[in-house]
N, C-alpha and C positions, 0 to 999 in steps of 0.2 A: 528423719527426725529434725534435721536442720532446716529442711524445706518447710515443714510444718511450723517451726519457730519463726521463720522469716515471714510466712504468710500471716501468722498471728500478730507479729510486730507491725506488718504493713497495715493490718486492720486498725491497730491502735494509733498508728501514724495518721491514718485517714480520719479517725475520730478526733485526734488532737488538732488537726488542721481544719476541721469542719467549722464553718462560721457559726452554725447553729450552736455547736458546743461552746465556742468562745463566748457568744452572747449569753448563753445559759449561765456560764461561770460568772460573767460580769453581773448578771441579774441576781444571782445567789449572793455574791459579795455585797451588793447594795441592800438586798433583803436582810442579810446578816447584820449590817449596820443598823437597819431599822429595828431589828429584834433587840439588839443591844440597847438602843435608845429607849425602847418600850420598857425594858427591865429596870430603867432608872426611875420610872414613875411608881407611885404608890397604887398598885393594882391588887385586886383580890386574889385569893388562893387559886381559884379556877383558872384565871388568866395567867397567873404565875406558872402553873403547871403546863399550860400551852406553850409559854415562852421557853420553858426548859425542854419540852419535847421538840420544839423547832430548833433549839440550839443543838440538840443531839443529832437531828436530822441533817442540819447544815454541816456539822462536824464530819459526819459519815460521808456526805457528798464531797467535801474537800479532800477527804482521805482517798476516796475512789478516784477523784480527779488527778491527784498527785501520783497515784499508782499508774494510771493510764499514761501520764506523761513520762514516767520512769521507764515503763515497758516499751514505749514508743522510741526510746533512744537505742541506737545501734549497740552501744555498750553502756553498762550501768554507771561506770565512772564518768561518762560524758555528760550525764545529767548534772553532776556536781561541779563541772568546770564553769558553768554559768553562775555568776554571783546571784542573779535574780532567782534562779532555780533553788539555790541554797537558802535564800531568804524565804521563799514559799514553803520549802520543806520544813524549815525551822518553825515557821508560824503554825503550819498544819500539825506538826508533831506536838508542839507545846499546847495546842488547843485540845489535845486529847486529855489534858488534866481535867478531871470531873469537877463541876461546880456543886459544892455542898456546903455544909456548915463547918468544914474543917479549916485549919489555919491557912490552906492554900487557896481559899475562895477568892480573896482579893487579887492574888496573882493570876488566877485563872480568868477572872473577869477582865483584868488589864490585857492579858494576852489575846482575848477574844476581840477587844477593841482594835488591836493592831492588825486583825484580819482585813480591815478596811484598806490597809496599805497594799494589799494584794492587787488592788486596781492598778497600781503603778506598774507592777510586773506583767500584768495582763495586757494593758493598753500600750502599744508601741510609742505613741506620742507622749505619754506621761513618762515612760522610761527615758525618752530623749531629753525631756526637761530635767529629770532627776540627774541624769548623767552630766548634762551641761552645768547644773548647779554644783555637783560634786567637783567637777574640774575647775569651776570658777572660784571655789572657796579659797584655794591657796593665793590666787591673785587678789581676791577681795581682802584677804588677810593683810596684805601690804598696805592697801588703801585704809583699812581699819587702823593699822598701826600708825600711819601718818595722821589720821584723824585724832587718835589718842594723844599724839604729840601736840597737836593744835589745842585740843581740850586742856591738856596739862598746862601749856603756856598761858592760855587765856584764863584758866582757873586760878593760876598763881597771881596773875595781874589783878583779877577781880577780887581776890582775897586781900591783896595788899591795899587796894584803893577803897573797897566798898565794905570792909569788915565792920567799921564803926557805924555805917549807915544801917545795915541790917545783918547782924551776926547770924541770924537764923539761915539766911541764904548764902552768906559769904564768910562764915566763921573760920573755915580752914579750906585747904585746897580740894579735899574730897567733896565737901558740901558745895563748894563753888562749882565743881565739875558737874554735880547733879543739877545745880541751878542752870548751868549752861546747856545741859541736855534738855531741860524744860524749854530753854530759849530756842534750841535747835528744832524742837518739835512744835514750836509756835503755840505752846500752851500758856496763855496769858503772859506772854513775854513783854508786852508793852507795859504792863504794870510794874515789872521789874525795872525796865528801862526808865520809866518816868520817876520812879523812886530815887534812882541814882542821879538822874538829871536835875533833881531839885538841889543837889549839892555840887555836882559836876555837870554843867550845862552841855559840854561837848562829849559826854559819855556815850551819846548815840553812835559815835564813830566806832566805839568798842563793840557794840552789839551788832551794828550793820555789817561791819567787816567780818565778824565771827559768823553771822548768818550766811553771808556771801560764800565764805570758804566751806562751811559744813553743809548747809542745805542746798547749795547750788553746785559748787565745784565737785566736792567729794561724792555727793549723791549721784551726780551725772557720771562721775568716773566709775562708780560701782555698776550703774546701769550699762555703761559702755563695755565694761568687762564681761558682764553676763550676756549681752547681745553678741559680742564677738565670739564667745565660746559656743553660744547657741547656734550661730551661723556655721561654725566649723562642725558641730554635731549634726546639723541638718545636711551638710555636704557629705559627711561620712555615712550618714544613714542613706542618702540618695545613692551614694557610690555602692554600698553593699546591696541595696535593693535594685540597683540598675535603673533608677528613676531620675528624672530631672536633668539638669545640665551636667551636674557632677557625675551622674550615672552614664551619660552619653560620653563624656570625656574619658571616664574609666574604660568604657567599652572600646573606644577608639584606640586608647593606649595598649589594651590587652591584645586587640587584633593586629595592631601595628607590630607589636613584639613577635606575634606568631608569624606574620608575613616576613619579617626580618630573618627569623630562624629558618623559614623555608627557602628564602633567597640565598642565605649562606649555604644551606645544604645543596641547593641546585648549582651554586657557583662551584662548590667543592667537587660535586659530581661531574660538572663540565670540565673542570681542571684535570680530574683523574682520567676522563675520556680522551682529552687532548694529549695527555702524557702517554697514554697507551698507544695512540695513533702515532706519536712521534717515535716511540720505541719500536 
């Protein structure tokens, strides 16, 4: 009985690892996104029925696909140890909510939109990018906090000096910070600068120094953080997959450890033989 179970699981493992199966899943996810997009148009009842039928077919396919992946695991709980598997299972399960004229229709449609995110869990490169982004968020948070401090200081200065010039843009510190956000995104910022320069000719120093700090320094700091994390994620991915320089270094380290263990055993064995001869 156990042999039959192992054979059945091996078949499902082969299906899960098959490239054609992976490409089919990716294609269905993309097709699902197209079906969701088609449902947003004002289409006739006949086409609407076709869209509903396709949605049911896609939901059944995803259900079968997730069952195959669960059975392919050696143990049932192993499937849920992977966060991406939990994400896929949640999306597929919630997609079983039927779309009709009930109160759940809006939630059901929203959940079907999130099925597009399954591309991230299916494609390794996208998973790598998402993992890098998630790990970079805490470090980006410190850069964002420092940016907020700069915005706050410049907002207070701008409110003190330019409130009488244009209270709509500089009336208080919160409005001034919104104006500075407009300046940082280069949205007609020269109009704001020229307005204050009519009263304060050297106010350009205020704007240029702010732009230098926010648009150049802090933005590049964020990019540097993301690139650093992505490089580490690529190295970790190569190490696990045994590819690239990181994979080769990991392979050398692992085999070096094995050789050291064998040499220690041989040395111990030779010492034991030498002691026996001495005795």
